[in-house]
Every structure is written in C-alpha cells, then in structure tokens.
N, C-alpha and C positions, 0 to 999 in steps of 0.2 A: 479555559481549557487549552492545553498545549497539544495541538493537533499532531505535530510531528512526533511527539512522544507516544501518542495513542497509535499512530500509524506504525511506529517501531514495535510497539507491543503486539499489534495485529500481525505484523510480519513474523515476529518471533513465534507467536502461537500457531499461525496458519502454516508456516513452513517448518516448524519443529527445529528452530535454530538454537534452542537451549541457551539463550542469553547472548548469542553471537551478534544479535542486532545492535547491541550496545556499542559495537565497533563502527557502526555506520554513521555517516554524517550526510548532510543534504546533497553533497556532490557524489555520494557513493552510487555507482551503477547497480541496477537491480536486474532487469531483464537481460539475460545473456551472461550475467556475472555471478548470479547465485544459482547453482545447479538445482537447488530445491524449488526454484520458481519456474515450474513447467506450466503447461496450459491448465491442468487441473488445479494447481496451486493458485494460479491467477483467479480462477473462479472462487476458490475458498477465500482469498483475500478480499475480493469484491463483495462477496456475501457477508463476510465479517464486518467490513466497513459499513455496509448498509445497515446491519443490525446494530452496530455500536453507535453510529451517528444518526440513525433514524430516518434515512432517506433511501429512495430507490435510484439505481443507476441504470439508465437505458443503454442498450447495446451500442447505439451510435454516439453516446456521450464520452466513451472511454476507448482508448486504443493503445497500441504499444508505446507511444511516446509518453503516455501517462505513467508507465512503469519504467521509464528510462533511468531515472535516478530517484533516490529517496525524496529529494526536494520536489521533483515533478509530481510524484504521487501525493506528497503532503500538500502541495499547492492546489492540486485537483480537489482534494478533500476540503481544504480551507474555502475554496470558491463555492463548493456545494453547501457547506455549513452556513456561509454568509448569505446564500441565496434565499 
C-alpha cells in the first residue's frame, strides 16, 4: 500500500481540493499553507485516516508538526501502520 498516495486521497476528499492534491509532494507544506486545512478540517482528516487505516489516534499522539508537510503526515501514518 502506498501510504502517501492514500494520504493525498484523504486530503483531497476531506478538504475538497478537487484533485489539487496531485500537485503536492512530500515537502509540500500543509498547515498554514492550505487555507482549507482549518481546525475542523484537521479533525476530518484525522477521522478519515483512522477509518481508512483502521487505527485510533489519541489526542496526545498527534500535533501541529504532524501536519507541517505531506511527508510529515505520511510518516506519521506509516509509523502507525507499522506498529
């Protein structure tokens, strides 16, 4: 499974990017760079990640640094999938 591709799909769906996520790479900034990624959208993204990958994310496991870049978010999900 290509986790980064799945995360891109989740971002596209949860943020309503209409395919714009295809322009993102692992160094693309997310939080603060995508106007669609507000606090409610972060909750939608987390919920969708939990549903898609089948694990729960505790509040103290994730913070703003996890949403700094696409790579950071993908790495967080990869680590959880591997656990």
